[in-house]
C-alpha positions in Angstrom: 5.9 -23.7 4.6 3.0 -22.6 6.3 3.1 -19.4 9.1 0.8 -18.2 11.7 2.2 -14.8 11.1 -0.8 -12.0 11.0 -1.6 -10.4 7.9 -4.5 -8.3 6.9 -5.4 -6.1 3.9 -4.1 -2.4 4.7 -5.1 -0.9 1.4 -6.1 -1.1 -2.4 -4.2 1.4 -4.7 -5.5 3.1 -7.6 -3.4 4.7 -10.4 -4.5 7.8 -11.4 -3.4 10.7 -13.6 -4.5 13.2 -11.2 -5.4 12.9 -7.2 -7.3 16.1 -7.2 -9.4 14.8 -10.1 -9.9 11.2 -9.0 -10.9 11.8 -5.3 -14.2 13.5 -6.0 -15.9 10.1 -6.5 -14.3 8.7 -3.0 -15.9 11.8 -1.6 -18.9 11.2 -3.3 -19.2 7.7 -1.7 -18.3 9.0 1.3 -14.7 8.5 2.1 -12.5 10.9 4.4 -9.1 11.6 3.3 -6.7 10.8 5.8 -3.3 11.4 4.5 -1.2 12.6 1.5 1.9 13.0 0.4 5.0 13.0 -2.0 8.0 10.6 -2.2 10.9 12.5 -3.5 9.0 14.1 -6.8 8.3 11.0 -8.3 4.7 9.8 -7.3 2.4 11.5 -4.5 -0.2 9.1 -2.5 -3.4 10.0 -1.1 -5.6 7.5 1.7 -9.0 7.6 2.4 -11.3 5.6 4.7 -15.1 5.1 4.9 -14.5 6.3 8.6 -14.9 2.9 10.0 -11.9 0.3 11.1 -10.9 -0.7 7.9 -12.2 -0.6 3.8 -9.1 1.9 2.7 -8.5 3.2 -0.5 -5.0 5.0 -2.1 -5.0 6.9 -4.8 -1.5 7.4 -6.4 -0.4 9.7 -9.3 3.2 10.1 -10.7 5.0 13.6 -10.6 7.7 12.8 -12.8 7.7 11.7 -16.3 10.3 8.8 -15.9 9.0 6.7 -12.9 7.1 3.2 -12.5 3.8 5.0 -12.3 4.2 7.0 -15.6 4.9 3.8 -17.2 2.2 2.1 -15.9 -0.4 4.8 -16.6 0.8 4.9 -20.0 0.6 0.8 -20.6 -2.8 0.1 -18.4 -4.3 3.6 -18.1 -5.9 4.5 -14.7 -7.0 1.5 -12.4 -6.6 -1.4 -9.7 -2.5 -0.9 -9.1 -1.8 -2.9 -6.1 -3.0 -4.6 -3.0 -1.2 -4.0 0.5 -0.7 -6.6 2.7 0.3 -5.3 6.2 2.1 -8.4 8.0 3.3 -8.5 11.5 6.6 -10.5 10.4 7.6 -9.6 6.6 10.4 -12.0 6.9 8.4 -15.0 8.0 6.1 -14.0 4.9 8.5 -13.6 2.4 10.2 -17.1 3.4 7.0 -18.8 3.0 6.4 -17.1 -0.5 9.8 -18.0 -1.6 9.4 -21.7 -0.5 6.1 -21.8 -2.4 8.0 -21.0 -5.4 7.2 -17.1 -5.6 9.2 -14.7 -6.8 9.6 -11.5 -4.3 11.4 -8.0 -5.6 12.5 -4.7 -4.3 12.5 -6.0 -0.7 13.6 -2.9 0.8 13.9 -1.9 5.0 13.4 2.0 5.6 13.8 3.4 9.1 10.0 3.1 9.8 8.7 0.3 7.5 9.9 -2.8 5.2 8.4 -3.5 2.3 8.6 -6.0 -1.0 6.6 -6.8 -3.8 5.1 -9.9 -5.3 4.8 -8.9 -9.1 1.9 -9.4 -11.0 3.5 -12.6 -13.0 1.7 -14.6 -9.9 -1.3 -16.6 -10.6 -3.6 -13.8 -9.1 -2.0 -11.3 -12.1 -1.9 -8.6 -8.8 0.9 -6.8 -7.7 1.2 -7.6 -3.8 2.8 -5.0 -1.5 3.6 -6.5 1.5 4.3 -3.6 4.3 5.5 -3.9 7.9 5.4 -0.7 10.0 8.3 -0.5 12.4 8.0 1.7 15.3 7.9 5.6 14.8 6.1 5.2 11.6 3.5 7.3 12.9 5.4 10.4 13.9 4.7 13.5 12.5 1.6 11.6 10.3 -2.0 11.5 11.7 -3.3 9.7 14.8 -2.7 5.7 15.1 -6.7 5.6 14.5 -6.3 6.9 10.8 -3.1 5.0 10.0 -3.4 1.8 10.9 -6.6 -0.4 10.4 -8.4 -1.0 13.6 -6.2 1.8 14.5 -3.1 -0.1 15.7 -0.4 -2.0 13.9 -0.5 -5.8 13.6 2.0 -6.5 16.3 0.1 -4.5 18.9 -3.1 -6.2 17.6 
C-alpha cells in the first residue's frame, strides 16, 4: 500500500556505556547538546545537533542492569542502535509496512507521542523507530527549534 504521509529522519541513536564519556567526540565535531532526560531509571538519552535544521544524533546509556539497552551493549558493544523517523501519521505508515509484510513491534501510544518499531530482522538490518509527535510534546522541553527538525512537527510543516 503506497501512502503520501510525510516522513523524515528525526535522529540516529547511538548506544553508549556513558553519555558523559561519549559526548566529547560530538562536541569536538561541533555538536551542541539540546536535551538530556532519564526514562524511568531504565535508560538516559541526550540529543545533539550541529546548529542547523537537521543532522541530529542521540546518545543512549543504560541506567539499570536489566534493560534492553544493557543487553544490546553486552551483545554488540557501543554503536549504532536505531534510526528514528518522524511521521505525520503513524497509523498510515504502520499499515503500509504491515501490508508489505514487515513486522511492527511495541506500538505504544503515550500522551505526547506515539511510537512503533520495525525490528532489525527487516532486510536493512537496522532498527527503525517510527515516532509521531502529539500536541503538548514540547511542554517543559527546550524550544521547538531545538526539538524538531526545522523547528516544526511534520504535521505543521
